[in-house]
N, C-alpha and C positions, 0 to 999 in steps of 0.2 A: 580739521583733521588730524587727528591719532592713531598710535596704536595703542590698544588697551591690552594686549600681551594676553591675557588669561583668558578672556572673552572672545578675543580672534574678531571683534567688532572695530568698526572705524567710527569716527565722528566727524562730521563736517562744521567748522564756524566759519564764519566771516572773518577776515584781517580785524577788522572794529570788533568782533566779539572777542577774538584773540589778545587782542592790546588792553580790551577790560582787565584783564588777570594783571598787568604789569604794571608797576606802581613807582613813579621816581621818588626814591629817599632823599637825594642830596644831587649836586651838581657832577657827582663822581658815581651815582648808587642806584641802581635800580631793584626791585624787590619782585620777585615770582609768587604770587600769592597762591595757597593752596587751593585746587579745584582746575589751574592749568594744563594738567594731564590727570586723570585717574589716580587714586592710590596714594598721594602725597602724604608723608608725614610730618614733614618739615618743609618751611618754604626756601626758594630758592632766592641767590642775590647776587648780582653781576657788576661788576665795575666797568665804567666807561664815560668818557666824556660825550660831550654833544658830538663832534666830529667823529667817534669812533661806533656810537649807537647806532649810527644810520646804517649799518654794514650789516648788523645784526636784523635789525627791523626788515632790511630789503629782505633779507635770507626768509625771514619768516613771512614774508608777503608773497613770495616766489614758491614756497610751499603751501599756503593757503589756494593760490591761484592755479597750480598744474594740477593735471586730470590724474597722474599716476602718482603710486606711493612708492616708488623705488628710491635707491640713493640713501643717504645718511640723511637722518632728521635734522633739522636745524638748529644750531649751538643753544637756544634757550629752550627747546623741547628736550634736549638732553639733559641741560641742567636741572630741569622739572622732574625727569625720569629717576635720575640718581636720587632726589629726594625721597623716591618711593622705598628705595630700597631697606631692606631690614636693619634694624640697630643703628641708623643713622641719626648722629645728633647735630644740635641747632640749626644746621642749614646747609643745603647745599650752593658751593661760592663758586664763581666764575671771576676771572681776573681780565684785566682788559685786551689780551692776545688772545681771548677765546675765538677757538671758530669748530667747526663741526669733525667730530672723530669716530674712530671706534667704539660705541657703547657711550662712554663719556667724553663730553666735548674736551677738547684739547685746549687745558688753561681752566680745567676743573678740578677743585679740592672738596673732599668728603670725607668725614671722620665717624667713625665706628665705635661705640662702644664695648671694650672688652669684657666687660663684666655682664653683658647682655648676652644670654646663649643663642640668642637669634640672628644676631650681627654677624655680617657676612664680608668676604674680600673677594673683590672683583679684578681679574686680569685686565678689564676694559678700563678701570680706574688707574692702571701704571702704565699701560702701554705696551705695544709690541717690542721698542729699543729700550728695553729696561735700562735703568740709569743713565739713559742719554745724559750727558752734562757738558758741563763748561768749565775750563782751567785757564786760570792766567798766570802766564808768569813774567815777572819783572826784568828787566835788565837797568845798567847802569850808562845805557847808551844814549844818545841823544839822535833827534832825526837827522842833524845833518853829518851824522858819523855813519848814516845808512843811506843817503838819500842817491849817493851817486853809484853806490852798490846792491841797491834794492831788488833790480832783477836779477844779479846773481843770487843774492841771498834767497829771493823766492825760488830760483832754479835749486839751489841747495835744499832748501827745505822739500821741493819736490821729490828732488833724488833721494832724500834721506828716510821720508816718510810714505809706505806703500798707500794709495789712495785708487779710487776708484769702486765700480761693482764687481765682487768677488775678488779684490784683491787680498794678497797674500802677505803673511810678515814676513820680517827678517829676523824678528826674536826668535832663537832656537828654543821650540818647545814640544817637548815630549808629552804623551798622554801622564805620565806621572806629575810632570812640572803641571800642566793644565789642571788634574786634581788640586794640587796643591794651591795653584792661583785661584781656583775657585773656592776655597775652602777659607785660605789665610788672606785675599786682595792685597793690598799695599804690603803688608807684613810679607808675603813673597815677593814682591818687587825690590824690597830692602834689602831682604837675605840675598837674592841673586846680582844684587849690583845696581838695578837699574834705577834707584831712588835713594835720594838723600834721606838722612832720618828725620829733618826738619819738615818734610814735604806731608809726612803723615798729619802732622800738627795742625796745618793749614789743607786740612781736608773733611769733609762732611762725613761722620762716623770715623774719621780718622781712618777711612780709606777700605775699612773692613766692617761687614755684617756680620756679628757673631754667631747667629742662627742658621748660617748657611750649612747645608751637607749635600756633598756632591754626587753622594748616591740617589739623590731625588732628582737630578737631572739627568734626563733620557741621553741613550748611546748616540741618537740622532743629533740631539743638540751639542753633546761634546764634539762629534765628528765634525760640525757645521766650525765649533769655537775653535779647534785646534790648530788651523792653519792660518787664522785672522789676528792674533796675538799682535797690538802694536800697529793697526791699521785705522786708516781713517774712515773708509769708506765712501758712500756716496751720497746723494739726495742734501740736506740742509748739513750736512758736517762738512766742517774747513779746519784749516789752521791759517793764522792770519798774522801778520805781523802791524802791529798798531802802534801809534802817538798818542800821547796825552795830548785832549784838545782842550780840555778845561778841567780845573779843578773845582770842583762844586762845594766841598767840604773839606776845607784843607787839614784839620785834624783828624779826620778819618784817614783822607790818603795819606797822611804822613805815618798811620800807623800801619799802613800797607806796605811803606816803602816807596810811595810814591810822592815825588815832591816839586818835580818840574812840570811846566808844560814842554810837549816835544820829547817827553821820556820815551823810551822805545818797548813795549811790551810785546808778549805773544800771546794769542788766545787760542785755546783748542776745544773744537765741539766735536765731540762722538761720543758712542755710546757702546753696548754689549756686542753689537754687530749681529750675525746670524743665529749665536748661540740665544742671545736674549729674545730673539723672535721665536725660534723653536720653543722654549721655554713657555712662553706666552700660548702659543699655538696648542701645545700639550694640554697645558691648564684648562683651557677654554673646552676642549674635548671631555674632559674628567668632569670638569663642573656640571656640564650638561646633565651628566646620569647623576651628580648628587642633586641638581635640583628637582629631578623628576622624584628622587628618595627622598626627599626631606621636604617636599610640596612648596616649593620657592618659587614664587610667580613674579615675575618682571612685565615691565611694559614694553621691552624691546629684549629682545633674545640675544643682543650682541652685550648686554649687560650680565651674561652669565657668571655666576656667583656661587659661592660655597660657604658655610657656616666657617666662622674663624677657628671654632675648635674641633673643625670634623677633620678627618685623615686628610682628605683633599684639601681644605684651606691652610692645614699643617704643614702639607706637601709644597704645595705653591709658595709659600713664605719663604722654606727653606730653601727650594730651587730658584725663586726670583732674588733670595740675597745670595747666592752662587753667580747668577748674571749682573749683579751690581757690583761684586767683587771682581770680576772679569771685566767690567767696564773700569773700575778705576785701574785696574792692573794696565788695561789697554793705553788709559791717558798716560800713565805714569813712564809706559814704554814710548810712548812717544814724546812726553819731555824730556826722557834720556835721548831720544833721537834731535831732539830738537836744540839740547844743548850740545850735540856732538856736532851738527851742524853751523852754528854759531861758533864754536870753537876753532873750527877748521877756518872759517871765513874769516875770524879776526887773530887767528894765531896766538890764542891764550885760551886760559882755562874757563869753563863756566862759572866757576866760582869766584873767580876774577871779574867775570863780568855781571856778577850777582843776580846769577839768573834763579832767584829763588819763586817758588810757589807762592803767588798771593792768597789764593784760595782756590777750592776745586767745589763745585755745587752740582747736584744731583736736581733733574727734573722730570722723571718718570718714575715715580719709588712709592712704595708704601713703608710707613714705618710705624712702630710703638713709640706713642711719646703722651708725657702728660700735659693738660689744659684744662684751663678752668672752664667749667660750662655750667650757667647757672647757680654761679656762686659756690660751687664745688669741684674739687680738684678730681677730676678723672681721668683713666689710663684709657688711650685712645688709640684706633690703627688709622694713620690719616694718609689715605691716598692724595698722591699730588701726580696729576699728568699734566705735563706741560706748564709747570708750577714750580715754584723754588721755595724750599725753605728760607726762612728771614727771619731768625730770632734774634731779640734784642739785646741792648745791651745786660751784662751781668748774668745772662743765662748761662748756666753750668755746663751746657754742651755745645760753647763755642770757646775757642783758643784764648788763652790767657793773654796774647796780644790784641785781641780785639774784645775785651770785657767792656773798655769803657765805649766804645763807638758802635757796637753792635757787630751781627755776622756779615761779612762782606756776601753780597747778592751778585752774580754776574750776568749781565743780561746780553747776549749775541745780538747784534744787530742783522741784518740781511748782505748779502754780498753786494759791498761796495758802500754802506752807510754805517754811520756811528753805532758804536756800543756805549753800554755803562756799567758802572760798577755802584750798585746802591747799597745801601747799609739796613738791618733789620730794625723794627720799632715796636713800642710797646703795645701801640694802636693796632698794630698789626697781629700780635699775640692775641690780641683780646676777639678781633674782629674775625680773623682768616687762618685762626688756628697756625700763626707765625707763616704764612706765606706771602708770596706775590708773583709778579709776572715770570716769565722766562725767555722772553723775546717779543719779535714782533708780531707774531701769529699772522697766518696766510688770510688773505685778501681774495686770492683765485685760488682754485683747484689746479693740482699740477696737470692736468689736462687741459682746461682753459690757458693755462701759461702756455703750453706750448703749441696750442693753436692760434694763438694771438701775439706771438712775440718770435723774433728772430734771433736765433743766438750771435750771429756775427754782429748784430745791432748792439746786445748785451754788452760783448766783449769790448766792442769799439767806445761805449758811454763808459766804460771802466778806464781803459786807457786814458780818455781824455780829463779824466779825474786824477788822472798821473798814479794810477794802482796797477802795480805790477800784477798779472793774474797767470798761473798754472791750472789748469783743469785736465783730469783725465778723459771726460767725455763732454766735449762744448755741447754737443746737441742736447745734453741735460741742463744746461747754463739756464734756458729760461724757465726752467721752473723755481729757480731759485734767485729770479732777477727782483729787483729793489721794486719794480712794477708788480710784484705777485702778492707782496706782503703789506700788511697796514704799516703806518710810521711808527717806526719804534721808538722816537722821541715823544709821541702823543701817547705811546702805552705807558711810558717810564712817567712821564709827565702826571697822568692819571693817578698812579701808584703813589706818586709825592704828593700831589695835593691831596687825595683821599687819605694820606697819614698811615698807609700801611707798609711803606718804606720810604727812605729817603737818598736824596741822590749824592752821590760823592764823588764821581769822576765821569766824564765822558770821553771817549776814544775813538779815535778816526784812524781807517785802514790804510796800509801804505801797499800792502802785497797779502793777496789771497792765494791759498792752495786749496783746491775743491778736487773732488773725485768725479 
């Protein structure tokens, strides 16, 4: 059962027939062979261990068994549909946290040859929350310094950071400032006093995409973004106070300023809010027209795309870069507010608390990068949707501090579960275009979670674990309960065992602030 897109026909196959196109390569990797869906030009690959693969295959089984064709396609079908896009090179890749998404699966990576005039850019390969990402801030505090006041500290963060659906920021932002933030990213934050100079050094792209053009962002997108600067939002976004639970690579951890079990950290997970969503929505509408003009056919209309070198392609990349810059400014503004909250609580400066940014990663973005493909260096547009860049040691685009250990990769867990810091590897550079997982990945849809879980029970479970919790919308908590997600440790272990990233630090939450 699959959508052929350009012909509009449906094919029905049995589950056994579908599985005949899937081939186990290793204990952590499967290949999706050409023919699984029509028009594949490269194979697909997905990284899962035996415990995680069950979820993907059950989803495929349900798809085969159901009489209707509504809803998202199974993740393995989406991986294969991406393998049909014009200009894709090597393979369509999915990481262990993969699950169904809009067009591309969440956890999907695909690279397109910039030298191929047929190559495309697809907003579905970036996602609606452009540059949704994670930032980790270290401190010199230990768990026993905060254990007696974690409730007050959680409340202080909740008071300082605007959270929830439609939340509005307290960082004063005029239309002129918004335009500057869209163009200059963290350079704007630095100029306005909301960031430290060294924050930029520990941020992917140094917190600014240079191809940003605010003129390519619609008035509606700017209107949505203007009041939301420095806000957390809702859904799976959070600010957590965490402590180091295990140091798994002492050398890498030491380079990050992490040297003791029990050390207190802060993790911020947020993105480009309504502005990024509107940029994606605007682009999808214009790209559908571009596809008709340029005779681009896709298996799934959610994979709307445009030639990279077309006006629509260039405009999307320029507006996407603005949304990415907005997200970095957003996380920088919340870092400013976190530092204020800690300074007030401990009656000292953030500098004295050593509140430096360890790193800031993006996991919904498309970027021009150089990679080896079939023994040749190529310039590619790499789409990472629900996937994190993970560059290896000695790569020129990672900070000097991390040259010997590789880029830090920040993997946020689910509400109340552990998180990880990994590092990039050479094998990941060769196999996945320097990419790895981004989090746990959903095991249940949001609707399924709301129907099967009680928010009071979820909150009570967090309290029994000794985790202070502050939420703006308690009834939305079920959607983000640990039961709604895969086991983040299984996801991380799969990436580590596959060699595409390496475990460095395990973090445990002691306080959670959510929308």
